[in-house]
C-alpha positions in Angstrom: 50.2 35.8 -58.3 49.1 36.9 -61.8 46.2 36.0 -63.9 47.3 34.3 -67.1 45.1 34.9 -70.1 47.3 32.8 -72.2 48.6 29.8 -70.2 50.7 28.4 -73.0 52.6 31.7 -73.2 53.4 31.5 -69.5 54.5 27.9 -69.9 56.8 28.8 -72.8 58.6 31.5 -70.7 58.7 29.7 -67.3 58.8 26.0 -68.1 55.9 25.5 -65.7 52.2 25.0 -66.4 49.2 27.1 -65.1 46.2 25.3 -63.6 43.6 26.5 -66.1 42.8 29.1 -68.7 41.5 31.5 -66.1 43.5 30.1 -63.2 46.3 31.6 -61.2 50.0 31.0 -61.8 52.8 31.4 -59.4 56.1 32.1 -61.2 59.4 30.6 -60.2 61.4 32.3 -57.5 64.1 33.5 -60.0 61.5 34.8 -62.4 61.4 38.6 -63.2 57.6 38.5 -62.8 56.4 40.2 -59.6 55.1 37.6 -57.2 52.9 40.1 -55.3 49.2 39.3 -55.7 47.5 41.1 -58.6 43.9 41.4 -59.6 43.2 42.2 -63.3 39.8 43.2 -64.3 40.2 42.1 -67.9 42.1 39.6 -69.9 43.8 42.4 -71.9 45.1 44.0 -68.7 46.6 40.7 -67.5 48.1 40.2 -71.0 49.6 43.7 -70.9 51.3 42.8 -67.6 52.8 39.7 -69.1 54.1 41.4 -72.2 55.6 44.2 -70.2 58.0 41.6 -68.8 58.2 39.1 -71.7 57.6 40.9 -75.1 56.5 38.3 -77.6 58.2 38.4 -81.1 56.3 37.4 -84.2 56.9 33.7 -85.2 57.4 34.7 -88.8 60.9 36.0 -88.1 60.1 39.7 -88.7 61.3 40.5 -85.1 58.3 42.7 -84.5 56.3 42.4 -81.2 52.9 40.9 -81.3 49.9 41.7 -79.0 50.3 38.4 -77.3 49.6 36.0 -80.1 52.1 34.0 -82.1 51.9 36.3 -85.1 51.3 39.9 -86.0 48.1 40.4 -88.0 48.6 38.9 -91.5 52.1 37.6 -90.8 50.8 34.0 -90.4 49.8 34.0 -94.0 53.2 35.3 -95.0 54.9 32.7 -92.9 52.8 30.0 -94.5 53.6 31.2 -98.0 57.3 31.3 -97.2 57.3 27.8 -95.7 55.4 26.4 -98.7 58.0 27.9 -101.1 60.8 26.4 -99.1 59.0 23.0 -99.0 58.4 23.0 -102.7 62.2 23.7 -103.2 62.9 20.5 -101.1 63.5 22.0 -97.6 62.7 19.2 -95.2 62.6 21.5 -92.2 60.0 23.7 -93.8 57.9 20.6 -94.6 58.1 19.4 -91.0 57.0 22.8 -89.8 54.1 22.8 -92.2 53.1 19.4 -91.0 53.4 20.5 -87.3 51.1 23.5 -87.9 48.5 21.4 -89.9 49.1 23.3 -93.2 49.7 20.2 -95.3 46.4 20.8 -97.3 47.8 24.2 -98.4 51.1 22.5 -99.5 49.2 19.9 -101.5 47.2 22.7 -103.2 50.4 24.5 -104.1 51.9 21.4 -105.5 48.8 20.8 -107.6 49.0 24.4 -109.0 52.7 24.0 -109.7 52.1 20.9 -111.7 49.7 22.5 -114.0 51.0 23.3 -117.5 51.9 27.0 -117.9 50.4 28.7 -120.9 52.3 31.6 -122.3 50.6 35.0 -121.7 50.3 35.7 -125.4 48.6 32.3 -126.0 46.2 32.9 -123.1 45.3 36.3 -124.4 44.6 34.9 -127.9 42.5 32.1 -126.4 40.5 34.7 -124.3 39.9 36.8 -127.5 38.8 33.7 -129.4 36.4 32.7 -126.6 34.9 36.3 -126.6 34.5 36.1 -130.4 32.8 32.7 -130.1 30.4 34.0 -127.5 29.5 37.0 -129.6 29.0 34.8 -132.6 26.6 32.5 -130.7 24.6 35.5 -129.5 24.3 36.8 -133.1 23.4 33.3 -134.3 20.7 33.0 -131.7 19.1 36.2 -132.9 19.3 35.1 -136.5 17.7 31.7 -135.8 14.8 33.5 -134.1 14.5 35.9 -137.1 14.5 32.8 -139.4 11.5 31.4 -137.4 9.7 34.8 -137.8 10.4 34.6 -141.5 8.8 31.2 -141.7 5.7 32.3 -139.7 5.3 35.2 -142.1 5.7 32.9 -145.1 3.0 30.5 -143.9 0.8 33.5 -143.0 0.3 32.5 -139.4 0.9 34.9 -136.6 -1.5 33.7 -133.9 -2.2 30.6 -131.9 -5.5 28.7 -132.1 -6.5 30.7 -129.0 -6.1 33.9 -130.9 -2.9 35.0 -129.0 0.1 36.0 -131.0 2.8 33.4 -131.4 5.8 34.7 -129.6 9.3 33.2 -130.1 10.8 33.5 -126.6 13.3 30.7 -126.7 15.7 29.2 -129.3 14.0 25.8 -128.9 10.7 27.3 -129.8 12.3 28.9 -132.9 13.7 25.5 -133.9 10.3 23.8 -133.6 8.8 26.5 -135.9 11.5 26.0 -138.5 11.0 22.2 -138.4 7.2 22.6 -138.6 6.8 20.9 -135.3 5.4 23.8 -133.2 2.2 22.8 -131.5 0.4 26.0 -132.6 1.4 25.8 -136.2 -1.5 24.9 -138.5 0.4 25.0 -141.8 3.5 23.0 -142.3 6.5 25.0 -143.8 8.3 23.6 -146.7 10.9 24.6 -149.4 8.8 27.6 -150.5 8.9 29.0 -146.9 12.4 28.1 -146.1 13.7 29.6 -149.3 12.8 33.0 -147.9 15.6 32.7 -145.3 18.5 35.0 -145.8 22.1 33.8 -146.1 22.9 35.1 -142.7 19.9 33.2 -141.2 20.9 30.0 -143.0 24.5 30.3 -141.8 23.2 30.8 -138.2 20.9 27.7 -138.4 23.9 25.7 -139.8 26.1 26.6 -136.9 23.4 25.7 -134.4 22.9 22.4 -136.2 26.5 21.4 -135.5 25.7 21.2 -131.8 23.5 18.2 -132.5 20.7 19.7 -130.4 18.7 21.4 -133.3 17.0 20.1 -136.4 18.2 16.5 -136.1 16.7 14.2 -138.9 14.1 16.7 -140.1 13.1 17.9 -143.5 14.4 21.3 -142.6 17.8 19.7 -141.7 18.0 18.1 -145.2 17.0 21.4 -146.8 19.5 23.3 -144.7 22.3 20.9 -145.6 21.6 21.3 -149.3 21.7 25.1 -149.0 24.9 25.1 -147.1 26.5 22.8 -149.7 25.3 25.1 -152.5 26.8 28.0 -150.7 30.2 26.3 -150.3 30.1 25.2 -154.0 
């Protein structure tokens, strides 16, 4: 008798079934496996005895021996990839094998990817460069909007809150409230005289932020900004 660490493997080679995962199996009389009783201390030792008689070849077709499993390490992924390529090309046998192994979700994902429009490499590169430039522009605009808010604070002569603490512009939303004159700590209300101190760069940055629809909607500053932008375009 021999201890079978992998009953399914025994069954494939002999046509018979073992009693359990750790049970004993008596091979057929015409089998090459020794029928003398054996005691294996570990599962690996029992597996080595099996493989000494029945070397197992990798199921991917590479004809290399495994350590007892169906595939060599990493070869299952290669086999899956090859089957998916064949199935996508219309091979029904490959599709059936994928279904048998429970890999249909991978095939569906591959079909989804294959159906996506392919963008030429040069076009993708141009789009990436454009996105990088847009990100850099937004970062510069953010700084200039904050600088514009500082210019307004300086123009109204107010640098501190009512509590005496200095007004700090930590967020772009806070800068927008200062420009609009809606900041809770502003005593004076900025107007044309204060806004006219903004530089062209700051005005341009405020204009680009305004196009998002999140800043300066329906305020006096928005009307002033629109007028300055139209004058600049004229």
